[in-house]
N, C-alpha and C positions, 0 to 999 in steps of 0.2 A: 537464550531462554533462562528463566529464573524458576527455582523451585519454590516450594511453599515456605522454606526457611529463608527466602530472600537472597540466596546465593546465585551468582551469575555464572553462566556456562563459559569456561575459559576458551573454548573454541570460537564462540561467538565474539568474545572480546578480541581474540587474535585477528579474526577476519575484519573486524571493525577498525582495528589499528592499522592493518595493511591498507584498507580503503582510505583511511584518513591520511596515511603516508602518501598514497598515490595522489590524493587531492592536493597535498602540499607541493609535490613535484610538478603537477600540472600547473599549479599557480605560479611556480618559478618560471616555467617555460613561457607562460603567458606574459610574465613580467619582462623576460628577455625580448620577446617579440614586440611588446609594446614599447620597449626602449629603443628599437631601431628607428632612427630619424635622420634627417639630413645633417644634424649636428654630431651624430655618433661617430662619424669617421673624420671629424676634424674640419669638415668643409662648412662653408656658410653661403647660403644662396645670395645672389646679387640683390641689392636693394636699390630703391630709387635714389637714396643718398649717394651710393657708389656711382651711379650713372651721372648724377649731377656733378659730383666731384671730378669724374673723368672728363666731362664736357667742359668744366671750368678750367682744368689743366690744359686741355687742347686749345681752348680759346686764348689762354694766356700765352701759350707757345706761338700761336698764329699771330698774336699782336706784335711779336718781335721779328717776324719774317718780313721780307720786302719783295717787291717785284725786281726784275732785271734793271740795273741802274748803270749809267755811264759815269765816268769820272768828270771832274770839272774841266771846262774848256781852257781854263787858264794854264793847265798843265802843258798845253802846247807851247805857250810862251816860255815856260820853264825849260822844257826840252829843247826848244829852238835856240834859246840863249846858250845852252851847252854846246849845241851843234855849231853855232856861230863862233864861239870861243875856240873850239877844236879846229875849225876850218881856218881861222886866223893864225893859230899857231902853226898849222901845217903850211900855210902860205908863206910865213916868215922863214920856216925851215927850207921850203922849196926855193925861195929867192936866194937864200944863202948858198944852197947847193948849186943853183944855176950859175951864180957868180963865180964860184970856185971852179966849176967845170966849163966856164965860158960858154954857157948856153943862153939862148935868147931869154932875156928877163921876162918876157910876156908869158912864159910857161908857168911861172909861179902863181900869178893871179888867176890864170886859167885853171890850174889845179885847185886852188883855194875856192874859186867860184863853183867849180863842178862839185866839189865835196859839199859845199853849202847847199846847193840845189837838191842834191840827192838826200842830204840829211833832213832838209825841211819836208820833203815828200815822205820820208820815213816817219817823221814826227806826226804828220797828219794820219798816215795809215795806222801807226801805233795807237794813236788816240781813238780812232774809230773801232779798233779791235778790242779795246778794253771794256769789259763788262763784269760786274759782280752782282751777287744775289745772296741774301741771307735766307736760307731754306730752313725747314723745320729740323732737319737732321744733320746738316752740314753747311759750311760756307763754300759757295761756288764762285770760281774765278775763271775768266775767259780772256785770253790775251795772246799777243804774238803776231808778227807780220809775216816773216818768211816761214816760221814754224808756229802753227796755231795750237795753243796749249789750253786745255780745259783741266781744272783742278778742283777736286772736292776735298775739303778739310773737315772730317767728322769732329763734332764738338767734344766727344769723349777723349780725343787726343790733344785737345788744346790745353796748354799749361797756363799761359797768360797772354794778354793782349796789351800792346803799347801803342802810343802815338809818338811820332818823331817829326821834327821840323829843322831842316838845314837853314843856314843864313839866307840862301836864295829863296827857299820856300817861305820863310817868314816875311821876306820883302814882298813876295807875290801873294801873300795870304793863303798859302797852301799848307797841307799837312799830309803825313803818310801813316797809315795803319799798319802795324807790324804784328803778325801772329806767330807765336812760338808754340811748337807742338812737342809731345813726348818723344824722347829718343833723338832729338835733333841737336846738333852742336850750335846752331844759330837760328836766325829767323827763317822759318820755312817759307812763308809767303808774306807779301806786303801789297798793300793797295795804295798807290800814289794818287796825286791829283785830287785830294779831298780838301774841302774847306775845314777849318778847325771845328766848326759846329757839326759837320757831317762826320768827321773822324770821331768825335766824342760820342755822337749818337750811335755810330756803327760799333764802336768799342763797347758801349753799354749793352747793345743787342746781343753781340757775340758772347759777352761775359755771362749774361743771364741765361742764354741757351746752353752754354757750357756747364753752368751750375745745375740746370735742370737735367742735363745728360749725366752728370755725376751724382745725381740723387740728392742735391742740396748742399754739397761741399763747396765752400767758397774757393775762388781762384786765388 
C-alpha cells in the first residue's frame, strides 16, 4: 500500500520480493525438467543411418563367406605319389632284409604292394573327409580318416595368412594355405589341395574377415 506521500509499505515490498523469488526458483525447476531428453544422459537414439550402416557391414561380411567346399581332386595325385615313393623305399628295404635273412624274395614286393594299396585307399578317404568353410566368425575345417577332426579358427586370433607351394605342388598346379594364430609357435592349421587361384582368393577372404574382427587393424 502507498500513502498520500507516495511511500511504499515495506511489508508489501517484502512479500512481493519473496513471491518473485519463488517465481524464479519455479522457473529454474521447469528449466531442469525441460532439459531432460534422450541426449541428457549421453545416449543417442538409433537412426535410419545407423541401421543402414549395420546392414551394409553385415552384407560386406557375408560377401566374404563361403559354403562348405572340398579341396581339389588333384591333391589325390599329390598324396598318391608320396605313398608310391614310400612303398617303393619300403620294398627296397624289405628286399635287402630278405636277402640278408635268406627269406623268399617274393616277400619284399608283397609288402611293398600291400603298403601301396592301403596307402591309396587312405588317400581317397582322406580326400573325401577334407572340407573347409569361411564363416562369418571363424574359419571352419573338417578332416581326418581314422580320427575325424573339426576345427574352428576365430578370426580375432589370426595373426597372418600365407600360401606355400612345394616343388611337387608347383608341378601339379597346387598350393597350400597356411594360417598362423596368436600364441602359436608355428602354423596352427593349413588347407592343402588348393589351386593357386583358390589359395589367393581364400587368403584374401580370411584376411578381410580378420581385419573386420580386429576393428580395422591390418594384418
